[in-house]
C-alpha positions in Angstrom: 61.1 36.4 32.3 64.8 34.9 31.2 67.2 37.2 32.2 68.5 37.2 28.2 65.3 38.1 27.0 64.7 41.0 29.0 68.2 42.2 28.4 67.6 42.2 24.8 64.7 44.6 24.8 67.6 47.3 25.1 67.9 46.7 22.1 64.7 47.4 20.2 64.6 51.3 19.8 68.1 52.7 20.5 67.3 56.2 19.5 65.2 56.5 22.5 67.6 54.4 24.8 70.5 56.8 23.6 67.7 60.1 23.8 66.3 59.3 27.5 69.2 57.3 29.2 71.0 58.7 31.9 74.3 59.6 31.6 76.5 59.6 34.8 78.0 62.4 36.8 81.5 63.4 36.2 82.9 62.8 39.8 82.6 59.4 39.2 84.6 59.3 36.3 87.3 61.3 37.8 87.4 58.7 41.0 87.4 55.7 38.2 90.8 58.3 36.2 92.3 58.3 39.4 92.7 55.1 40.3 92.9 53.8 37.0 96.0 55.9 36.4 97.2 57.6 32.5 95.1 56.4 29.8 95.8 53.3 27.8 93.8 50.7 26.6 89.8 50.3 28.2 87.4 47.6 27.8 84.0 48.5 28.3 81.0 45.6 28.5 77.1 46.6 27.3 78.2 49.9 25.5 74.9 50.7 24.6 74.7 53.8 22.6 77.7 55.4 24.6 76.5 56.7 27.6 79.4 55.9 30.0 81.8 55.6 26.7 82.4 59.7 26.0 83.8 61.0 29.5 86.6 58.1 28.8 87.7 59.3 25.1 87.5 62.6 25.6 90.1 61.4 28.9 92.3 59.8 25.9 91.6 56.1 26.4 91.5 54.2 23.6 87.7 52.5 23.9 87.1 48.7 23.0 83.2 48.9 24.0 81.4 45.4 23.2 77.7 45.6 22.7 75.3 42.4 22.2 72.6 44.0 20.5 73.1 45.2 16.3 70.8 48.1 17.0 72.9 49.4 19.5 76.2 48.5 18.1 75.3 50.2 14.6 74.0 53.4 16.5 77.0 53.8 19.1 78.8 53.4 15.2 77.4 56.1 13.7 77.1 58.2 16.9 81.2 57.9 17.6 81.9 57.9 13.2 84.2 60.8 14.2 86.2 59.3 17.1 88.5 56.6 16.1 89.5 56.0 19.6 86.9 54.1 20.3 86.4 50.6 18.2 82.5 48.9 18.8 82.4 45.5 18.9 78.9 43.6 18.2 79.2 40.1 20.2 78.4 38.1 23.4 81.4 39.8 25.4 82.2 36.4 27.3 82.5 34.5 24.1 83.9 37.0 21.3 87.4 37.7 20.1 88.9 40.4 21.8 92.5 42.0 21.5 94.1 42.7 24.9 95.6 42.6 27.6 94.2 46.2 28.5 94.6 48.5 31.2 91.1 49.2 32.2 87.7 47.6 32.1 84.3 48.8 33.2 80.7 48.2 32.9 77.9 50.7 33.2 74.8 49.5 34.6 75.3 46.5 32.9 77.5 43.5 34.9 74.9 42.5 36.4 73.0 40.8 33.4 76.6 38.1 32.9 76.6 34.9 35.3 79.9 35.9 37.5 81.3 32.1 37.6 82.0 33.5 33.4 82.2 37.2 33.7 85.1 37.8 36.1 87.5 35.1 34.8 86.8 36.5 31.3 87.8 40.0 32.6 90.7 38.9 34.4 92.1 36.8 31.4 91.4 40.2 29.4 93.4 42.6 31.6 97.0 43.0 32.3 98.4 42.2 35.6 97.7 45.7 37.9 94.8 46.3 35.3 92.0 48.2 37.0 88.6 47.2 37.0 85.3 49.8 37.5 82.1 48.4 37.7 79.5 51.3 38.1 75.5 51.3 38.5 72.7 54.2 38.6 69.8 53.7 40.7 66.7 55.8 40.2 64.0 56.8 42.5 61.3 58.7 41.1 60.3 61.5 43.2 60.8 61.1 47.0 59.6 58.9 48.8 56.9 60.3 51.4 55.9 62.8 49.4 52.3 63.5 47.2 54.1 62.9 43.9 55.8 59.7 44.9 52.5 58.5 46.1 50.9 59.6 43.1 53.8 57.9 40.4 53.4 54.4 42.9 49.9 54.5 42.1 50.2 54.4 38.4 52.9 51.8 38.6 50.4 49.4 40.9 47.4 50.1 38.6 49.3 48.6 35.8 52.0 46.6 37.0 50.2 45.2 39.9 52.9 46.4 42.5 54.4 49.5 43.1 57.8 50.7 41.6 60.5 49.5 44.0 61.9 51.9 45.8 65.5 53.1 46.1 66.6 54.7 49.4 70.5 54.1 48.9 73.1 51.9 48.9 73.5 50.1 52.6 76.4 49.0 54.3 75.9 45.9 53.8 75.2 45.8 50.1 78.9 47.7 49.6 80.8 44.9 51.7 78.8 42.0 49.9 80.2 43.6 46.4 83.6 44.2 47.9 83.7 40.8 48.9 82.5 39.7 45.7 85.6 41.2 44.2 88.0 39.8 46.8 86.5 36.5 46.4 87.3 36.5 42.4 91.1 37.5 43.0 90.9 41.0 42.7 92.9 43.4 45.1 92.7 47.0 46.2 89.0 47.6 46.5 87.3 50.4 46.6 83.7 52.1 46.9 82.0 55.1 46.1 78.8 56.7 45.7 77.6 59.7 43.7 74.1 61.0 43.8 72.2 63.5 40.7 69.2 65.0 40.3 67.2 65.1 36.7 63.8 66.8 36.0 61.8 65.1 33.3 58.7 66.2 31.3 56.0 64.0 30.7 57.4 62.6 27.5 60.6 62.4 28.9 59.5 60.0 31.8 58.0 58.3 29.2 60.7 58.1 26.9 63.1 56.9 30.0 60.0 54.1 31.0 60.7 52.6 27.2 64.4 51.9 28.0 63.2 49.8 31.2 63.4 46.1 30.2 60.3 45.5 32.4 58.5 47.7 30.7 59.8 46.9 27.0 58.8 43.3 28.2 55.1 44.2 28.3 52.5 43.7 26.0 52.1 46.8 23.4 48.5 47.6 24.9 50.0 47.4 28.1 52.6 49.9 27.8 50.5 52.2 25.8 48.4 52.2 28.8 50.6 53.0 31.2 52.2 55.2 29.4 49.3 57.5 28.9 48.3 57.4 32.8 51.7 58.0 33.8 51.8 60.9 31.7 48.5 62.2 32.8 49.5 62.3 36.4 52.7 64.5 36.1 51.1 66.4 34.0 48.5 66.8 37.5 51.9 67.1 39.4 52.8 70.4 37.3 54.1 69.2 34.1 57.7 67.8 35.9 59.4 64.7 37.8 62.4 64.9 39.8 64.3 61.6 39.2 67.0 61.4 42.1 69.8 59.0 41.2 72.0 57.0 43.3 75.3 55.9 41.5 77.8 53.3 43.3 81.3 52.5 42.2 83.3 49.6 42.9 87.3 49.9 41.9 89.9 46.9 42.0 92.5 45.6 40.6 93.6 42.2 38.8 96.9 41.1 40.8 
C-alpha cells in the first residue's frame, strides 16, 4: 500500500491514538538532553498527539511540532493549550514554512515515513550549525518469542492477516551501523546510538486499542478489523486477561556541522 495512505490512517482516531500509543522511557530523553545541551528551540517532525513532546516542554525547550494530520494536530493543540512554549503546525514537514534556525530536531517513530533524499537536506536547512538531531523509534513485541502466550497471539494474527506479526528480536549491530552510516553520509557528525527497553502490561481492551493505532490494522476493511479485535481480545482473556508488550527503543544522535 502507498506509504502516504498508510501514514494518513493515524489521523482517523486521534483520541484512541493518544490513549494507547506508547510513550518513551525517561532514560531516552535524558540521553537526548545531555547530548543537545541547554534548552533552546526544538523542532519535532510527526508530533502525533504529543507522545514524545511533554518531556521536551518540561525540560524547558520551546517546541515547534509539525503534524500532517488535521485531527491529530487539533487534538495536540487542545491537549497542550496551557503550554504556550509549544507551537503546533499542521502541514507537510517537507514543504510547510518554518521559522528556524533550530537548536534541536527530533522525530519519534516518524522519520521513516519521509524520503531520505528530501528529509535530511530539510533537517540541515532548518538546524543551526552545531544543532543536534535525535531520531528514535519504538519496536513493540507482544510477549516473548517461544512462550505459549507468544504462540497464542501470533496464531490470531496469522488467522486474520495470513501471516504472523513481525517478531522483533532487538536491534542488531548491523542495523545500528547502517543507520549511523546513513547520518554520516548526509553530512552529520558526532553520531551516537543508544538502546533502551521497557515493558507494558495491557488488558484485552488496551491491546485492541493499541492495534487500532497501527497503520496496517487501520488499512484493513472494517469487518476484518472487528473480527481480529474480537478474536484477539478472547485470546488475551484465555491468557489470564493480560498481555505483555516488550518495547525496544533505538535512539540516534548527530550534529549538523
